[in-house]
PAZALUM-317158 format. One record per residue (C-alpha): residue in one letter; residue number from 1; x, z, y. Coordinates in steps of 0.5 Angstrom, whole numbers. Each point is the difference from the previous one (the first is absolute). Last residue first. Layout:
<recs>
residu | num | X | Z | Y
a | NUM | X | Z | Y
...
</recs>
This chain:
<recs>
residu | num | X | Z | Y
x | 411 | 277 | 239 | 183
x | 410 | -5 | -3 | -2
x | 409 | -1 | -8 | -1
x | 408 | -8 | -1 | 0
x | 407 | -4 | 0 | -7
x | 406 | -8 | -2 | 1
x | 405 | -5 | 5 | 0
x | 404 | 4 | 6 | 4
x | 403 | -6 | 4 | 1
x | 402 | -1 | 2 | 7
x | 401 | -7 | -3 | 0
x | 400 | 2 | -7 | -2
x | 399 | 8 | 0 | 0
x | 398 | 3 | -7 | -1
x | 397 | 7 | -2 | 0
x | 396 | 3 | -6 | -2
x | 395 | -4 | -5 | 3
x | 394 | 4 | -7 | -1
x | 393 | -1 | -2 | -7
x | 392 | -8 | 2 | 2
x | 391 | 0 | -9 | 3
x | 390 | -4 | 0 | 6
x | 389 | 2 | 5 | 5
x | 388 | 7 | -3 | 1
x | 387 | -4 | -6 | 1
x | 386 | 0 | 2 | 6
x | 385 | 6 | -2 | 3
x | 384 | 4 | 3 | 6
x | 383 | -6 | 5 | 1
x | 382 | 0 | 2 | -7
x | 381 | 8 | 2 | 0
x | 380 | 2 | 1 | -6
x | 379 | 1 | 5 | -6
x | 378 | -7 | 3 | 1
x | 377 | -2 | 8 | 0
x | 376 | -7 | 1 | -1
x | 375 | -5 | 6 | 2
x | 374 | -7 | 3 | -1
x | 373 | 2 | 8 | 3
x | 372 | -7 | -1 | 3
x | 371 | 0 | 2 | 7
x | 370 | 1 | 6 | 5
x | 369 | 7 | -3 | 3
x | 368 | 0 | -7 | 0
x | 367 | 2 | -5 | -3
x | 366 | -6 | -4 | 0
x | 365 | -5 | -3 | -6
x | 364 | -4 | 7 | -2
x | 363 | -5 | 5 | 3
x | 362 | -5 | -2 | -4
x | 361 | -5 | -5 | 1
x | 360 | -7 | 3 | -2
x | 359 | -4 | 0 | 7
x | 358 | 1 | -8 | 1
x | 357 | 3 | -3 | -8
x | 356 | 3 | -6 | 4
x | 355 | 4 | 5 | 5
x | 354 | 5 | 2 | -5
x | 353 | 4 | -6 | -2
x | 352 | 1 | -1 | 8
x | 351 | 7 | 4 | 0
x | 350 | 2 | -5 | -6
x | 349 | -1 | -6 | -4
x | 348 | -2 | -3 | 9
x | 347 | 4 | 5 | 3
x | 346 | 6 | -4 | -4
x | 345 | -3 | -6 | 1
x | 344 | 0 | 1 | 8
x | 343 | 9 | 2 | -2
x | 342 | -1 | -7 | -3
x | 341 | -2 | -3 | 5
x | 340 | -7 | -3 | -1
x | 339 | -1 | -7 | 1
x | 338 | -4 | -3 | -7
x | 337 | 6 | 1 | -4
x | 336 | 2 | 6 | 3
x | 335 | -7 | 2 | -5
x | 334 | 3 | -4 | -5
x | 333 | 7 | 4 | 0
x | 332 | -5 | 7 | 1
x | 331 | -4 | -3 | -6
x | 330 | 5 | -1 | -6
x | 329 | 1 | 8 | 1
x | 328 | -6 | 1 | -5
x | 327 | 4 | -5 | -7
x | 326 | 0 | 7 | -4
x | 325 | -7 | -1 | -2
x | 324 | -2 | -7 | -2
x | 323 | -3 | -6 | 4
x | 322 | 6 | -4 | -5
x | 321 | 1 | 2 | -7
x | 320 | 7 | 2 | -2
x | 319 | -1 | 7 | 4
x | 318 | -5 | 2 | -5
x | 317 | -7 | 3 | 0
x | 316 | -5 | -5 | 6
x | 315 | -3 | 2 | 6
x | 314 | 3 | -1 | 6
x | 313 | -5 | -2 | 6
x | 312 | 6 | 1 | 5
x | 311 | -1 | 3 | 6
x | 310 | 4 | 2 | 6
x | 309 | -4 | 3 | 6
x | 308 | -2 | -4 | 6
x | 307 | -2 | 2 | 7
x | 306 | -3 | -5 | 5
x | 305 | 4 | -3 | 6
x | 304 | -4 | -7 | 1
x | 303 | 8 | -3 | -3
x | 302 | 0 | 5 | -7
x | 301 | -8 | -3 | -2
x | 300 | 3 | -7 | 3
x | 299 | 6 | 0 | -5
x | 298 | -4 | 4 | -5
x | 297 | -5 | -6 | 0
x | 296 | 5 | -6 | 0
x | 295 | 2 | 2 | -7
x | 294 | -7 | 1 | -2
x | 293 | -2 | -6 | 3
x | 292 | 6 | -3 | -5
x | 291 | -2 | 2 | -6
x | 290 | -8 | 0 | 0
x | 289 | -1 | -7 | -4
x | 288 | 6 | 2 | -4
x | 287 | -3 | 6 | -2
x | 286 | -7 | -2 | -2
x | 285 | 4 | -5 | -5
x | 284 | 3 | 5 | -2
x | 283 | -6 | 3 | -3
x | 282 | -3 | -5 | -4
x | 281 | 6 | -1 | -3
x | 280 | 1 | 7 | -1
x | 279 | 5 | 4 | 2
x | 278 | 7 | 0 | -2
x | 277 | 3 | -6 | 4
x | 276 | 7 | 3 | 1
x | 275 | 2 | -2 | 8
x | 274 | -8 | -1 | 2
x | 273 | -1 | 6 | -3
x | 272 | 6 | 5 | 2
x | 271 | -1 | -3 | 7
x | 270 | -7 | 2 | 1
x | 269 | 0 | 7 | -3
x | 268 | 6 | 2 | 5
x | 267 | -4 | -2 | 6
x | 266 | -4 | 6 | -1
x | 265 | -3 | 0 | 6
x | 264 | -3 | 7 | 3
x | 263 | -2 | 0 | 7
x | 262 | -3 | 6 | 3
x | 261 | -4 | 1 | 4
x | 260 | -1 | 3 | 7
x | 259 | -7 | 0 | 1
x | 258 | 1 | -4 | 7
x | 257 | 7 | -4 | -3
x | 256 | -3 | -2 | -7
x | 255 | -6 | -4 | 5
x | 254 | 5 | -3 | 3
x | 253 | 3 | -3 | -5
x | 252 | -6 | -2 | -4
x | 251 | -1 | -3 | 6
x | 250 | 7 | -3 | 2
x | 249 | -2 | -2 | -9
x | 248 | 0 | 2 | -7
x | 247 | 0 | -5 | -5
x | 246 | 4 | 3 | -6
x | 245 | 0 | 8 | 3
x | 244 | 3 | 3 | -7
x | 243 | -3 | 6 | 1
x | 242 | -3 | 3 | 6
x | 241 | 1 | 7 | 1
x | 240 | -5 | 6 | 2
x | 239 | -6 | -2 | 0
x | 238 | -5 | 0 | 6
x | 237 | -7 | -3 | -1
x | 236 | 3 | -6 | 5
x | 235 | 6 | -1 | -3
x | 234 | -3 | 0 | -7
x | 233 | -5 | -6 | 4
x | 232 | 6 | -3 | 3
x | 231 | 4 | -1 | -5
x | 230 | -6 | -2 | -6
x | 229 | -1 | -5 | 5
x | 228 | 7 | -2 | 1
x | 227 | 2 | -2 | -7
x | 226 | 6 | 4 | -4
x | 225 | -3 | 7 | -1
x | 224 | 2 | 6 | -5
x | 223 | -3 | 5 | 5
x | 222 | 3 | 7 | 0
x | 221 | -4 | 6 | 2
x | 220 | 1 | 7 | 2
x | 219 | -1 | 6 | -2
x | 218 | -1 | 7 | 3
x | 217 | -5 | 1 | -4
x | 216 | -6 | -1 | 4
x | 215 | 3 | -6 | 1
x | 214 | 0 | -3 | -6
x | 213 | -8 | 2 | 0
x | 212 | 1 | -5 | 7
x | 211 | 5 | -5 | -2
x | 210 | -3 | -3 | -6
x | 209 | -8 | 1 | 4
x | 208 | 1 | -4 | 6
x | 207 | 3 | -5 | -5
x | 206 | -7 | -1 | -5
x | 205 | -4 | -1 | 6
x | 204 | 6 | -5 | 4
x | 203 | 0 | -4 | -7
x | 202 | 5 | 0 | -5
x | 201 | 2 | -7 | -2
x | 200 | 1 | -4 | 6
x | 199 | 5 | -7 | -2
x | 198 | 5 | -1 | 2
x | 197 | 3 | 0 | -8
x | 196 | -4 | -3 | -3
x | 195 | -4 | 3 | -6
x | 194 | 1 | -3 | -7
x | 193 | 7 | 2 | -4
x | 192 | 2 | 6 | 3
x | 191 | 8 | 0 | 2
x | 190 | -1 | -3 | 6
x | 189 | -5 | 3 | 2
x | 188 | -6 | 1 | 4
x | 187 | -3 | 3 | 7
x | 186 | -1 | 9 | 1
x | 185 | 3 | 2 | -7
x | 184 | 0 | 8 | 1
x | 183 | 6 | 4 | -1
x | 182 | -1 | 8 | 2
x | 181 | 5 | 5 | 1
x | 180 | 3 | 7 | -3
x | 179 | -3 | -1 | -7
x | 178 | -1 | 7 | -3
x | 177 | -6 | -3 | -6
x | 176 | -5 | 4 | 3
x | 175 | 2 | -4 | 7
x | 174 | -2 | -6 | -4
x | 173 | -7 | 0 | -2
x | 172 | -2 | 3 | 7
x | 171 | 2 | -7 | 2
x | 170 | -4 | -4 | -6
x | 169 | -6 | 5 | 4
x | 168 | 1 | -3 | 7
x | 167 | 1 | -6 | -3
x | 166 | -7 | 0 | -4
x | 165 | -4 | 3 | 5
x | 164 | 3 | -6 | 5
x | 163 | -2 | -5 | -5
x | 162 | 4 | -3 | -6
x | 161 | 6 | 3 | -4
x | 160 | 5 | -2 | -4
x | 159 | 5 | 5 | -2
x | 158 | 7 | -3 | -3
x | 157 | 7 | 4 | -2
x | 156 | -3 | 8 | -2
x | 155 | 0 | -2 | -6
x | 154 | -7 | 4 | -1
x | 153 | -2 | -7 | 5
x | 152 | 3 | -4 | -5
x | 151 | -5 | 1 | -5
x | 150 | -5 | -2 | 6
x | 149 | 4 | -7 | 0
x | 148 | -1 | -1 | -8
x | 147 | -8 | 0 | 3
x | 146 | 2 | -7 | 4
x | 145 | 3 | -4 | -6
x | 144 | 6 | -2 | 1
x | 143 | 3 | -6 | 2
x | 142 | -2 | 2 | 9
x | 141 | 4 | 7 | 0
x | 140 | -3 | 3 | 7
x | 139 | 5 | 2 | 4
x | 138 | -1 | -6 | 4
x | 137 | -8 | 0 | 0
x | 136 | -5 | -2 | -5
x | 135 | -3 | 7 | 1
x | 134 | 3 | 3 | 5
x | 133 | 6 | 3 | 0
x | 132 | 3 | 7 | 1
x | 131 | 8 | 0 | -3
x | 130 | -1 | 7 | -5
x | 129 | 5 | 7 | 1
x | 128 | 3 | -2 | 8
x | 127 | 5 | 4 | -1
x | 126 | 7 | 3 | 4
x | 125 | 5 | 0 | -4
x | 124 | 7 | 4 | 1
x | 123 | 5 | -3 | -4
x | 122 | 2 | 0 | -6
x | 121 | 3 | 5 | -6
x | 120 | -6 | 2 | -5
x | 119 | -1 | 6 | -4
x | 118 | 2 | 3 | 8
x | 117 | -7 | 3 | 1
x | 116 | -1 | -5 | 6
x | 115 | 2 | -5 | -3
x | 114 | -5 | 2 | -7
x | 113 | -4 | -1 | 5
x | 112 | 1 | -6 | 5
x | 111 | 0 | -3 | -5
x | 110 | -8 | 2 | -2
x | 109 | -2 | -3 | 7
x | 108 | 5 | -6 | -1
x | 107 | -4 | -4 | -5
x | 106 | -2 | -6 | 4
x | 105 | -3 | -1 | 6
x | 104 | 4 | 1 | 8
x | 103 | 6 | 4 | -2
x | 102 | 3 | 3 | 6
x | 101 | 7 | 0 | -3
x | 100 | 7 | 6 | 2
x | 99 | 6 | 0 | -2
x | 98 | 2 | -8 | 1
x | 97 | 7 | 1 | -2
x | 96 | 1 | -6 | -4
x | 95 | 2 | 4 | -6
x | 94 | -6 | 4 | 1
x | 93 | -5 | -5 | 0
x | 92 | 3 | -2 | -8
x | 91 | -1 | 8 | -2
x | 90 | -7 | -1 | 3
x | 89 | -1 | -6 | -4
x | 88 | 3 | 3 | -5
x | 87 | -4 | 5 | -1
x | 86 | -6 | -6 | 0
x | 85 | 1 | -3 | -6
x | 84 | -3 | 7 | -4
x | 83 | -6 | -1 | 5
x | 82 | 0 | -8 | -2
x | 81 | -1 | 3 | -7
x | 80 | -4 | 6 | 0
x | 79 | -5 | -5 | 4
x | 78 | -1 | -4 | -6
x | 77 | 1 | -8 | 2
x | 76 | -6 | -3 | -2
x | 75 | -5 | -1 | 7
x | 74 | 7 | 1 | 4
x | 73 | 1 | -6 | -3
x | 72 | -4 | -4 | 5
x | 71 | 5 | 1 | 5
x | 70 | 4 | -6 | -2
x | 69 | 6 | 2 | 5
x | 68 | 3 | 3 | -7
x | 67 | 5 | 5 | -2
x | 66 | -5 | 5 | 2
x | 65 | 1 | 8 | 1
x | 64 | -6 | 0 | 5
x | 63 | 4 | 4 | 7
x | 62 | 0 | -4 | 6
x | 61 | 2 | -1 | 6
x | 60 | -1 | 0 | 7
x | 59 | 3 | 5 | 4
x | 58 | 7 | -1 | -2
x | 57 | 4 | 7 | 4
x | 56 | 8 | 1 | -1
x | 55 | 5 | 5 | 0
x | 54 | 1 | 1 | 7
x | 53 | 7 | -1 | 2
x | 52 | 7 | 0 | -2
x | 51 | 6 | -4 | 2
x | 50 | 7 | -1 | -3
x | 49 | 0 | 7 | -5
x | 48 | 3 | 5 | -1
x | 47 | -4 | 6 | -3
x | 46 | 1 | 8 | 0
x | 45 | -2 | 7 | -4
x | 44 | 0 | 5 | 7
x | 43 | 3 | 6 | -1
x | 42 | 4 | -1 | 5
x | 41 | -5 | -1 | 5
x | 40 | 1 | -2 | 7
x | 39 | -5 | -2 | 4
x | 38 | -1 | -7 | 2
x | 37 | 2 | -2 | 8
x | 36 | 7 | -4 | -1
x | 35 | -4 | -3 | -6
x | 34 | -6 | -4 | 3
x | 33 | -6 | 1 | -2
x | 32 | -5 | 2 | -5
x | 31 | 0 | 7 | -1
x | 30 | -6 | 5 | -5
x | 29 | -3 | -5 | -4
x | 28 | -4 | 4 | -4
x | 27 | -2 | -2 | -8
x | 26 | 5 | 7 | -1
x | 25 | 5 | -1 | 4
x | 24 | 3 | -7 | 3
x | 23 | 6 | 0 | 6
x | 22 | 0 | -8 | 3
x | 21 | 6 | -2 | 3
x | 20 | 3 | -5 | 5
x | 19 | 6 | -5 | 2
x | 18 | -3 | -4 | 4
x | 17 | -8 | 1 | 1
x | 16 | -5 | -5 | -1
x | 15 | -6 | -2 | 6
x | 14 | -7 | 3 | -1
x | 13 | -5 | 0 | -5
x | 12 | 2 | 0 | -8
x | 11 | 7 | 5 | 2
x | 10 | 5 | -5 | -3
x | 9 | 7 | 4 | 0
x | 8 | 7 | -4 | 0
x | 7 | 5 | 3 | -2
x | 6 | -3 | 4 | -4
x | 5 | 2 | 7 | -2
x | 4 | -7 | 3 | -5
x | 3 | 1 | 7 | 0
x | 2 | -5 | 4 | -6
x | 1 | -2 | 8 | 1
</recs>
């Protein structure tokens, strides 16, 4: 039994509680609320902090084990090397207060196994397996020979699929790997050389096949999408989330609200690459052309009442690199810049996170009795200054599944 006492308890959804207590019993929260009503237990281990809140969710991240934004190296770097790098990435995520990750393409389905067995310390990982892309689409790596892309599917990073039947098979392959969510590229993108971010890629019939087969296994579909045509087609097919949403407008917002779709805007990668110039020249040109539109679209989606979840599109290994694991909390100040209040940004990064998984959603992201004991403590108040969550040094304690994975003050 562990008791966490804090000057401020932020529940994830709802108003903060002054002088709050959270009680952990193994992997479950048994009490969260005012200190005056907390059960007494003289035998409990006690921690004290300025703030206690749910662990963060990063709802759009990639576990690649890469050190560069030039994804063509996926074809040449040994898989074992990249897998080894990911061990440090998972610890960096925990240090930043991230206790759950929706991993939308990469090695997450494999890292989830070793995290679950306790071999590697890391957040709970809900992986997609391979990103599904059309031939020549955003998930295709245009700089390398097409036959090599088929080999990458065996690693679980990209699967080209063309036609409804092949799309259905591709989904089943990811389910066979243990995918908890299915990721598709419904439009072109920035970090793919030849395609245009606005262009729709999968046809409606292909999208419908993907959503149908995923739904049979109670999985939902996350749709990478910058352009409006792809967004509207993906929403028509029944996807759960729109990733990025750069060129959305009021019609797209209305469709998202009608279908209950969630926007995961991923502003972090845009800001990190703009500041560093770390992507290839052709990608930087695309990025600069759309960056301001993306910022305006985030604000519009919030104004229109679209549900927003926090995701970063983080992918690199090594905390000194831009867009790397451990920098996940940087998304929250960017959500506030888009118009969310600090509490709304915190909700987007906690209570809303599980909703991006549909039927696969765990009881997580809130300080509520019966929910997962994924909890963090801070030395400063993020409601007063949301940038607190962007700095892992302010995260003084982390419990993942009730187990302490970052040292907190204990008495």
